[in-house]
N, C-alpha and C positions, 0 to 999 in steps of 0.2 A: 504494500500500500504506500502511495506517495503522500508525504506530508509537506504542506506549504510552509516554508520557513521565511518570514519576511526579511530578516537581516541578510540571509543568504541570497534571496532574490534581488534585493537592492544592490548588493555588492556585485552580483552577476550583471545587472543592468548597467551599473556605473562602469564596470570593466569593458563591457561590450561597446558602450558609447565612446569610451576613451580610445579603444582600438580602431573603431570604424569612423570616428569623427562626427557622431551624432550631435545634433543641437547646433547652436550658433557657432560661428567661427568662419572666417573668410579664408578662402584658398586662392585668392587673387592678389593683385598688387595692393600695396598700402602707400598712401601719400601722407607725408608730414609737411606742414607748412606753418606760416605765420602771417598775420595781417597787421599793418600799422596804418593809422590815419594821422597825417601831419606829424609823423615821427613818433607817435605814441601807440603802444599796443592797443588794439581794438578788442576790448572784452565784450563777450556776448553777441558777437556778430555771427550771422548765418553765412556760411560759405557753401556755395552750390557748384557742383561740377556737372556740366551738360556736355554729352558727347558732341563733338563738332560735326559728325556725320548726320546728326538729327535723329538718333534712335530715341525711344521713349524713356529709357532709364535715365535717372538723374541721381546724384549722390550728394548728401548733405553732411555738414559738421557744424558745430558751434565752437567759437573760439573761447579759450580760457582767459584768465586775467593777464597772461603774458602775450595774448593774441595768437597763441598756438592752436593748431587743429590737426586732427587725423581723420582721414577718410579711407574706408576699405570696403564698404558695402552699402547698398541702397536700403530703403525702408522695408523692403521685402527680404532682406538679408542675402540678396544676390551679390556676389563679389564684384568689385570694381574690375574693369577690363583695361588692358593696355590700349593706348590711343591718345588722340589729341582732344582736349576738353576746353570749353569756354568756362571761365571762372567768374561767378557772380557773387557779389558781397552786399549784404544788407545789414543794417543795425538800427532797430526801431527803439526809440527812446521817447519819454514824455516831451511834448512840444513846449517851447519856451513860454507860450501863452498860459500854460497850466491846464487845469481841468483834466478831462479824460482824453484830450487830443494826443495823438501819437505822431511822431515824425521819423522818417528814415534819415539818419544823420550822414549816410554815405551818399555822395553825389550820384544822380541817376546814371551817369556814364559807366559806373561800376556794377550796376544791377540790371542793365538792359541787354538782353542777349543779341539784339540786332547791332549793337555797337562793338561788342566783343573786344574790349580793351585789354582784358587779361586772358591769356591762354596758358595751358600747361600740357606738356607731353608726359604721359604716364607710362612708365616702363614696367615690365614684369618684375616682381620682387618689391623692393622699397624704393620710393621716389622721395627725395628731399627737395621740395619745391623751393625756389628762391623766395625770399620774403616779398610779399605783396605790399608795396609802399604806395598807399593811396593818398591823394591830396584833396582837401575839401574844396579847392578852387577849380578842380577839373570840370570842364563844361562839355567836352567833345561828345 
């Protein structure tokens, strides 16, 4: 007669997932980068990578207090693919007028895919992107 043993079953499942790669975890490229606005780290900015070829996948990351970010998979946990990407940056903050109004403090030139001011070539393995140095006076 077979008896179900919960600790043994849990250990077997954990071992099987560890060996086969179950669960989250990217097997594609990883991008590390940073964003500055007017020479200062841009904390809490959303960085979006859009494939330049126009596929539906897009990849997101949020910058930390040092302006650093890491991208490796999309929201459906599909791994990043090698290729050329358009990089878009937005940072929403309370508007100077106060109240409930919010404003993107990053100039539109950096978050409009048709302008494509920032691009990045993603390689297999790890890509250390050059720092993205944004200027609040950019109008293009």
